[in-house]
C-alpha positions as CSV (number, residue, x, y, z in Angstrom):
1,M,-3.6,52.7,106.5
2,S,-2.3,50.8,103.4
3,L,-1.2,47.2,103.2
4,P,2.5,46.5,102.9
5,P,3.5,45.9,99.3
6,E,3.9,42.3,98.3
7,S,5.8,40.8,95.4
8,R,4.0,39.6,92.3
9,E,4.8,36.0,93.2
10,E,3.3,36.3,96.6
11,A,0.1,37.9,95.2
12,I,-0.3,35.1,92.7
13,A,0.3,32.5,95.3
14,R,-2.3,34.1,97.6
15,L,-4.9,34.4,94.8
16,T,-4.3,30.8,93.7
17,K,-4.8,29.6,97.3
18,S,-8.0,31.6,97.6
19,A,-9.3,30.3,94.2
20,S,-8.6,26.6,95.1
21,S,-10.3,27.0,98.5
22,L,-13.3,28.6,96.8
23,E,-13.4,25.7,94.3
24,Q,-13.4,23.2,97.1
25,R,-16.3,24.9,98.9
26,T,-18.5,25.3,95.8
27,A,-17.8,21.9,94.2
28,P,-20.9,19.7,94.0
29,P,-20.7,16.6,96.2
30,T,-20.2,13.3,94.4
31,S,-22.0,10.4,95.8
32,Q,-23.1,6.9,94.8
33,E,-26.6,8.1,94.0
34,M,-25.3,10.7,91.6
35,A,-23.1,8.2,89.9
36,G,-26.0,5.8,89.6
37,M,-28.1,8.5,88.0
38,A,-25.4,9.3,85.5
39,V,-25.1,5.7,84.5
40,A,-28.9,5.4,84.1
41,N,-28.9,8.5,81.9
42,Q,-26.2,7.0,79.7
43,A,-28.2,3.8,79.4
44,W,-31.3,5.8,78.4
45,K,-29.2,7.5,75.7
46,V,-28.4,4.1,74.2
47,V,-32.1,3.0,74.4
48,A,-33.2,6.3,72.7
49,D,-30.7,5.6,69.9
50,L,-32.0,2.1,69.4
51,L,-35.7,3.1,69.3
52,G,-35.2,6.4,67.4
53,G,-33.5,4.7,64.5
54,V,-36.2,2.1,64.1
55,F,-39.0,4.7,64.3
56,V,-37.3,7.0,61.9
57,G,-36.9,4.1,59.4
58,L,-40.5,3.1,59.9
59,A,-41.7,6.7,59.2
60,L,-39.5,7.0,56.1
61,G,-40.6,3.6,54.8
62,F,-44.2,4.6,55.3
63,G,-43.6,7.8,53.4
64,V,-42.0,5.9,50.5
65,D,-44.9,3.5,50.4
66,W,-47.4,6.4,50.4
67,L,-45.5,8.3,47.6
68,F,-44.6,5.4,45.3
69,A,-47.4,2.9,46.2
70,T,-44.9,0.1,47.0
71,K,-47.1,-1.1,49.9
72,P,-45.1,-3.4,52.1
73,W,-41.6,-3.0,50.7
74,G,-41.0,0.6,51.8
75,I,-41.9,-0.1,55.4
76,I,-39.9,-3.4,55.5
77,S,-36.8,-1.8,54.0
78,G,-37.3,1.3,56.2
79,V,-37.5,-0.7,59.4
80,L,-34.4,-2.8,58.4
81,L,-32.4,0.3,57.5
82,G,-33.6,2.1,60.6
83,F,-32.6,-1.0,62.7
84,A,-29.1,-1.0,61.1
85,L,-28.8,2.8,61.7
86,S,-29.9,2.4,65.3
87,I,-27.3,-0.3,66.0
88,Y,-24.6,1.9,64.5
89,M,-25.7,4.9,66.6
90,A,-26.0,2.9,69.8
91,R,-22.5,1.4,69.2
92,R,-21.1,4.9,68.6
93,T,-22.7,6.2,71.8
94,A,-21.3,3.3,73.8
95,D,-17.8,3.8,72.3
96,R,-17.9,7.4,73.2
97,L,-19.1,6.7,76.8
98,M,-16.3,4.0,77.2
99,A,-13.7,6.5,75.9
100,Q,-15.0,9.1,78.4
101,A,-14.8,6.6,81.2
102,K,-11.2,5.6,80.3
103,A,-10.3,9.3,80.2
104,D,-11.8,9.7,83.7
105,G,-9.7,6.8,84.9
106,V,-12.5,4.4,85.4
107,E,-11.4,0.8,84.8
108,P,-14.0,-1.9,84.2
109,K,-14.0,-4.6,86.9
110,S,-13.8,-8.3,85.8
111,I,-16.5,-10.5,87.4
112,P,-15.4,-14.1,87.6
113,F,-17.6,-16.8,86.1
114,D,-19.5,-18.8,88.7
115,D,-20.4,-22.4,87.8
116,E,-22.6,-22.8,90.9
117,D,-25.5,-21.0,89.3
118,E,-25.6,-23.4,86.3
119,E,-25.7,-26.6,88.5
120,R,-29.1,-25.9,90.0
């Protein structure tokens, strides 16, 4: 026994309804713990940018000192350049995360200044 024929619009509507119910059943749950872990991961990305730039600058400075026998100046300039690079990379990562949060509709909350803490 065959099913009664249905119009194209009815078939599309039925498939859309089935797909949306499947998405709802298979979507991972969002919770406060998952959100906290995501924020911690983003913070670790910024820390990695800060430390990575300094260590890369240190290694390059050491290499310059070893190749050209300019004992302290290669390491000093390498660390300074690495620090500047790490600040730039951390700022770029933070800007990208803020843009992503704005696109997701997350608005930062303003915390009022509390004078009571300073009086003690």
